[in-house]
N, C-alpha and C positions, 0 to 999 in steps of 0.2 A: 229311468230314474238314475241320477248321480249318485254314486256311492258316498257315505257320510265323510270318509276320511278326506276325499277330494274336495267336498265342499268346506270342511274345516280348514284345509291348508289353503284354499283360495281366499277364505275369510280373513285367516291369519296374515296372509300376505299383503292383502289390501289395507288391513288395519296397520300393519308395520309400515307400508308405503306411505299411508295417509299421515302417521305420526311423524315419519322422517321428514316428509315435506314440509310439515307443520313446524319443525324446528325443535321438536321435544326430544329427538334421539339425534346425535351427530353421526354423520355417515362419512366424516373426513378421512378416517383411516382407510377407507376403501379407495379414495381418490389416488393414493399412491399405487395401486394396483392397475388402475385403467389409464394413467397418463404416460406419455412417452418422454417427458422432460426429466432428464436424470437428475437434476436438483431437487425434484419432488421426491425421489426416491431416497433411500438412506444410503447414499454414496459416502464413503469416507473421505474426509478433506484433510489436508495437511499444510502447514505453513512452511513454505519454501523460501529461503533467503535467496533472492535473484541477484542482488547486488550488495556489496558493502565495501567501504573505504573509510579508514581512520589515517588522519595525518597530523603531525605536529611540526612546528617550525624548528629548522635546522636541528634535528635529532643528534644528540651527542656534542653539540657545540653550545657555547654561551652567548654567541652574538651571530647574527646572520639571518638571511631569508632564503626560503626554498620555494619554488614553485614549479607547476606542471599542468598539464590537462589531460583528459581522456574522454572518449566517447565509447559507451559499452551498450551492446544490444542484449536484450534478454527475451524470453518468450513466455507469453501469458496463455496457458492452455484454454480451450473452450471450457465452458461451465465453470470457470473460476469464480469464487464468490467475491473477492476483493484484492485490490492492491494497496498496500500501505507504505508511505515514504516517511522515515524518521530522519530528521535533520538537526544537527547540533553544531553550531560554530561559533567561535569567540576569537574575535579580532580586536585588540586594544589599540586605538590610534595613539600615536607618538605626539607629543606636544609640538607646537611650532618652534621653530622653522624646519624640524625634522620630517613633519608630516608631508612636506613637498618632496623629499628625497625617497621616502619609503612608499612603494606602490603595493600596499597590502590589498588584497581583495580575495572573495570566495564567491564562486558563480555556480549555480546548480540549475539545471532544467530537466524535467521528466516529460517525455513525450510518448503518446501511444502510436500504433502503426498508422494512423490516419493524419499524423502530424499536429493532433490537438495537444496543446500544452497544458498539463495538469498542475505543475507546480514549476515556479521560476523564482530563484532567490538570488539577488546580487547585493553582496556586503562589501563596504570599504570602512573598516574601523568601528564596527559594532557587533553585537551578539545576536543570535537567534536561537530558538529551540521550537521546531515546528514538527506537527505530525499531520499527515493527509491521508484520508482513506478514500478510495474510489470504489464504490460498491457497484457489482456487476460490470466489471471492466470489459472493454473490447478485446476479444482474443487476437492473438498474433503477436509480432514483434514489437517491442517498445525500446525505447532508447533513453539512456542517462548521459547527459553531458556535463562534464565537471572541470572547472579551471580554478586555480587557486595560486596565491603567492602569500606565504605565511612568514612572518618575522618573529625574531627572538632577541631580546636585549636585556642586559641586567639593570639593576638599580642605577640611576633613579628613574629609568623609563619603566622597568618592570613589565616588559612585553613578552608574552609566551603564547603565540596564535596556535589554534588548533580547531579541527573539526572531525565530525563523524557523521557518516551518511550510510543508511541501509534501507533497501526495498524488499519487503516481503510479500509474496503472492500466496494467498489462500486458495489452494487448487485441488482438484480430485487427486487422491492419492493413487 
């Protein structure tokens, strides 16, 4: 004969299992203890600025153009939640015929390690304000390519070009 406490424990376990499988009791908190995926656990995450650049046309001058280009690599760690790119650029086109002599431009490209282009912006004499978020990004090396020629001119043209770029990775702390 089976002792009464063991029968009661077995009955309680079977009722609990039946109710849980029926959806009356949630067992989701227990899933964090049985999974091996670090994102399922309570890993702390932090926003890390992987790339940032701000430029304005001919700083300190009242007339002129400045240009340059750069290519910068940054690392996206495994289990990162997202990569977010913030781009703001302002290029005012000069009136004709000066528009032929001034070669204003802003070019920005963000690629992952496999060469997939996630954002590509090419501006000539206009403005943009963009934000792109890539959820569950591919880990590894990513690349920012940036080229610009910004101009500044006083009245009556009133040209004062500028841009700001930031790439933020939400990654395990």
